N, C-alpha and C positions, 0 to 999 in steps of 0.2 A: 244672440251674442256668441261671437267666436273668440273663446277663451280657452287657454290651455287646460288640459284635463288634470295638470297636476296642480296641487296648491300646498300651502304650508299652513298647518292649524296653529292659531296663536291663542295661548291659553293663559289667564291671570286667575287665582284662586283667592277668594276670600273666606278664611277658616274662622267659625265662631266658636271659641274654646269655652265652655261653662267651667268656671273656677270652683275648686274643690273647698269650698267654704260651707259651714254649717248654717249661716244665715245669709240673708239678701245683702244686695250691695247698699242699700240705704236704710235698712230697718232690721229688726231682729226676728223676722219671720223664717220659718225653716226652709232649707231648700231640698229637703228630702223628698225623693221621687215616689210617686204611686199614691199620695193622699187624695182622698175623696175631693172632688172639684171645689174650689173656692173655699178651702178650710185652711190655707196657709197665706192668709192675707192681713192687711192692717191698713188704717188711714193712710199711711204712707204710700204703700205700693198699690193703693186703690185710687190714689190721687185726690183725696177728699180735701175739701178747703181748710186750709190752716195747718195741715200736716206738713212737718219739716223732716227733711232727710238727714240722716247721720252716717257718715262714710264708714264702711267696714275695713278696717287697717289690713285685715288678712288679705282681701283681694289685692290690695297695693303691694302687699309682699310678694304674691303669687305672680303678679305682672311683672315686678322687677326680675324675679328669677326666670320667668319665660323669655323676658328680653334679653337678659344675659346670655341664656343658652342658645339663643338666635342670633348671637353677636351683634344685636342692636345697641344703639346709643341710647342710654337711660336718662331721660329728662329730669334735670334736677327741680325743675319748675314746670308743673302743667296744671290744666284748669279745666272745669266742666262747662259744657255746653248743651243746650236744649235744641234738640232736632225735631221739629215741628212736623207731624203728618197725623191724619185722622185714620184709625181704623179701629174695628169692633173690639179687639183684643189690647188695644193701648188706651187704658182708661183715663190717662192724664191729657191725652192729645198731643203728647210730647215724649220723646226718649231722652234720658240724660245719657250725654255720651261725650265725647271728645273731638273737637273739630280741627283747630289750627295748631294746637300744641298738645299732641299724643304724648302718652307715657314713654312710648318705644319708638325710636326713627331708624329706618334702615335695617341692615342686617342681612343675613343670608341663610340658607338651609342647604344642605348638600344631599343629593339623591342618587340613586342609581338610575342610569340612561343608557340607552343604545347610540353608539357613535354612529352618526349617519354615513359615513364613508366605509369604515370597516365591519359595522354590525356588533361590535365588541362592548361589553358592558364597561362603562366609564362612570366616573363620579362628576355629576354637574351640580355646579354652584347656582342654586335659584335666588336671586336678590329679593329682598322684602322692601315695600315702600315705608310700611309702618305698622305698629300694632297699637291698639288703643282700647280702653276700657269703656264699657256702657252696661246698661241694664237690659235685659230681655224684656220681650212682651209677653203678653199672655198666648193662649192657644185657642183657636177657633176649631171646635168640633163638630163636622159637618155631618158625617155619617157613621160615627163611631158607636152609635147606640142603635142596635137592630130595632127596625120598625119604625124609626123616627126619619122625617124628612126636615125638620129645621136644623138650624145652626145654634149651638150654644157655645158660651165663652167660659173658659177655665181659666183664672187669673192668680193659680198657684205659682205659676212659672213668672210672672210679672216682676219685675225687680231682681230677678236672679243675675249675679256678675257673669259678664261675659269679657273675654279678651279676643277682639276682632283682629286677626293677623292677615294683611294684604300683601301679596306678592305681585311683583312686575309681571308683565306677560311674556314670560320667558319659558313657559312649558310649551312643548311642540307636539304632544300626542296625549290621547287619553291614558295611555299606559304610563306616561311620564306623570300626569296629573294624580293618577292613583297611587303611583310611588312616593310622590310628594306629600299627600295626605296620610299614607301609611306611616312615612317617617316621622310626620309632624306628630300623628297621635301617638306615637311610640314615645317620642321625646316628651311630650307633655304629661304621659302617664309616668313615664320612667322618673320624672323629676316630682311627682305628686302634685302637679298643677291642676289636673283633671282626672275624673276616673274613666273618661274616655268611652262611655257607654254610648255609642250612636244611637242605639234602638231608643234609648230614652232622652235623646236630643242633647246630650252632653257635648257632642262635637259634630257640627254641621258646616256645610260648605256651599258657596255660591260660585259658580264657574262663569267667568266673563270669556266669551269665545267668538272669535271671527276668523276668517281666512284671508291669506295675503297669495295673490298671483303675482307673477313677473311677466310684464309684457312691455315690449320695446324698451327695456332696460329700466323700467319703471315698477313700482311696487304698489299694486292695487289692492285695497282692503274692503271687504264686505262690512256691513254695518254690524256693530258689536251687539251680542245678545247675552243678557245675564240670566243664568239658569239658577232658580231658586231654591234653598233648602235641601240639598242633596244630603241624605243621612245615612249612606253607606257607600263602601268603595266600589261596589258593583254598579250603584246608582250613578256614581260620578264618571265611571268608564262608559256606561250604556249612553248616557245622556250626552256624552261630549262626542260620542261616535255618531249618534243619530243626527245631533245638531250640525256637525260637520257636513254629513251628506245633504241635509236639508238645505243649508246655506250655499252649498255648491249648485244645487239644483235651481234655486230661486235667482242665483247670479246668473246662471246659464239662460234663464227666461226672462229675466228683467234688466240685468246689468247694473243694478243698483250699488253704489259703493257708500263708504262710510261717510262720504260728504252729501249723501242723497236722503239719508234717514237718520233718525235720531236713535240712541240706544234705546233698546226694548228690553223688558223684564218678561221671561218665560218661565212657566212651571214645568216641572218633569213628572209625567204620568207615569209610574212604574208599572201599572197594570197594562197599558197599551204600548208601552216603550215609545213614547213620543213626547216632544216638548210642545207646550200649548201657550199661545200667547196671553199674556195677562195685561200688560200696559206698557205705556212708553214711560222710559226710566226718567225718575226726577234727576236734577242735577243740584249741587249745593244750594244754589239760590232758591229752589223750591223748598225746600227744608226750613228756611228763614232761621238759621243757626244764629244763636246770640248766647252770651256768657250766662250761666245758671245763676241767679241771683240769690239761691238758697243754699250754695255750697261755696266754702273758701277754696282757693288754689290748693294743690299738694306741694309741698315743698319737701324734697328727699336730701338728706344729709350724705356726705360722702360714705360715712359709715353704713347707713342704711344700704347704699347701692353696693358697697363692698360685701356686705352679707348676703346680698341676692346673688352676686357672682360667685361667691364661694359655695353656695346652695347649689349652683348650675355647673360647677366644675366637673362633675362626674356624669357624662352623657352617654347615650348610646355609642356614639362615634368614638368617644374616648375609650370605652369600656372594649369595644370591638378591637381596637388597636392593641389594648393592652393585653387581652386574651391571647391574640395570635403571637405579638411580638415579645412578651414577656414570658408567657406560659407555655407557648409552642402549640397551642390548639389549632385546628383545622379552621379555616373561614366559616365552614358549614357548621361547625360545633359552636363557635363563638357566636355566630348569628342566632342559633336556637337558644342559647342561653340568655342572650340580650332580648330576644323577643318575649321571654317569659316574665320579663320585668326585673326591677332593681332588687327586690327581695331574693329572687332566686340567685342573681350575680353576687349579692352579698354573702349568700350562705355558701356558694362555690369559694368566694375569697377567704372566708373564715376556714374552710377545710384547708386550703393551702397554708394559711397562716399559722395553722395548728399542725403541719407537718405532712399532710397528704401531698403525693406526687400529682402535679397538676393534670397530668393527662389521665390518670387513674381516677382522679376526683371527678373530672369531666365524664367521663365514661359512666360511672356510677350515677352522677347528677342526670345525665340524658337518658339512661336507661331506667335505673331502679327508681330514683327519686321522682322524677317527672311522671313516670307511669303510675306511681302511686296516687300522686296530686291529681292526676286527670281522672283516674279511677274514682276517688273519693270527692272530686269536684271541690277542691279545698286549695288554699293559698299556701304558700311556703310556711307562714308563721304558724300553720296548724299541723305541720308535719311532726309526728311523734317522736322522732329521734332528732336529738340537738346535732349541730354542726360539731360540737367537741366529740360526742360519743361515736358520730360517723368517722370523723378524722381519726380517731384511735383505732377504729376497725380497719381503715384503708391502710394505715400504717403497719398494724399487724401483718396485713396481707403482704405489704411491700417488703417486709424484712423476712418473710418466709414462715412466719409462725403458724399460718393456715393458707390455703389455697382460695381461689375465687369461688369455687362452689361452696365451701363450708362456710366462707364469709358471708354469702347470700343467706344461708341458714342463719348464721348468726343475726344477720340484719332482721330477718323475719322474727326472732325472738325479742329483738328490741323494739320492734314496732307492735308486736303483740302485747308487751308489757313495757309501756313507755316509762322512762327512767331507768331502764336496765343499762348497766354500762357495757363497753364494748368487752371489758375483761370478764365480767359476769356470764356475758352471753356465750362467750367463747368457751368459758369452764363449763357452762351447763351442756355443751355438746360433747364433752369428754376429750376436747383437743389438748393434746399434749405435744409439746416441741419434740421433735426426733433429732437427737444430737449426731453430731458428724460421724462418728464411729458406727451407730447403729445404721445411719444412712449408708455408709460404704459396704458394710456388710450385706445390705438389702440389695445393693446395685451389682455387686460380685455375685450373687446369687441369680439376678434376673439376667445378666450377660451370660452366666454359664449355661442357663436353661434356654437361652434364645440367640445361639452362635450366628443365625441367619442375619441377625440384626446388626451384629458387628461387621459381617461381611457387606452388608448393603451401606452402612455407614462409611466403611474405608473405600467403598466404590464411588462415594461422593454423594450418596442420599442422606443430607442431613436431617430430613424428617423421620428416617427410620426409627429415631430413638423415642418419638412419641408414642409408637406402639407398646413401649414399656410402662408407660403411665397406668393403664388400666390394672395390670398385674401387679404393680407397685401398690395401687390403692387397695386391692384385696388383701395383700399381705400387711400392709399397715395404712389405716385410713387416715392418719394424721400426716403422711409426708406431703411435701409440697411438690406438685409436679415439675416445677420449674427446676428445683435443685436435683430431682431424680434425673433429668436429662443433662443438666451441667455435670453431676458427678459421672455418670455413664460415659459422657463424652470425654472427661478428663482421663478416666482409665483407660479407655480405648487409645486416646492420643498419646499417653505415657507408656503403653505396653505392659499394663500391670494385670490385663485379662488375656 
């Protein structure tokens, strides 16, 4: 087959988000991860005869919030359907899902992408097809137990609420797919919709991949392959890169196009770094969808939809913009804060609201606070210093009551003795504010002892005054380095020395 060696990779992602509920979608069994196999099950999620489902209202609330954040249209009327297929870890023989009336329609997610012409980073809008609610299946354990060759079934996960978010095939590279999944995970975690733990299966993705070639002014597409259950960013990237190369090679050898072969499902083998054929993909007719007779439709009021939109109004995208445009932070500083999650951003906001200068607050958050959280492996709500106390300390530094070095000493005391106020911590260090007359006397003495500094400054070396900070601290440990330099500069420029 004589084909161009250049091709365009076309990717659509189906992201399965496990909703952050305490119980399953249609029963009161716990969704907590890590319990012994088959201990979090009941007649409903086991599909026993006569057991009837009862809808978890929290799952609806989280789905509406997610849809609002994804700029989707929230359906005021949606229903449940049975998706029929037979698999060992699907005890009922069907999955309760949503077919023709999903809870969320359309929408989009913006991601970072490379401009194909300039190579510069741009924002790319990825259109969404839909987002629908469904229950998860169980888990087939093939080789998790050492020394066993059989397959065992754990149904703890069966019935866990999922939101499946389906994109249009508008992603053009493995890197874009990774960026999309990264941004989706951040958004869902930021809004409290999921815990986002991919290792525990809280967020998984299926990638639909094929290639487009341009020949004689026409687009030729290879058969679509769906790669199942990718549970890490690295797996998504590696699987798409491998599958693109594999499809190109097969096309070169066979010339088969999308019209010659049905859609197929392939699995990703992370150990071998290869995709593996599983089955030909079923279409909707194969699943024999029909409305679930055990569940009534869901009718949402305007108030319920408005509440969801309000809960989704503060997203990573809006926060990034506010941190840069309103508070003057660098884009990199803004991104680091946002990546830490909503709790860290709200702690920063509280510092600013209580008087801390935004740039100083960001600096202390990025250096001191996040370092402590990482070292202790804790979340921001376990940080031993309140935003009120830290804000008071940062304000004291800002007005020159103490310098940054002494400020860090005060913070250490506040951490060691939780509940210690900034004022008490400063007082315990023996820090006393130096009045203006005392500061001027000290600066006159410093300049008299260092005439060369005056000469260097008058010659245009503005940094020469920094050398006076050390001697000043030796004479009075409570002086503010910034005030020392400003006072010395004023004296030199006014000719008083």
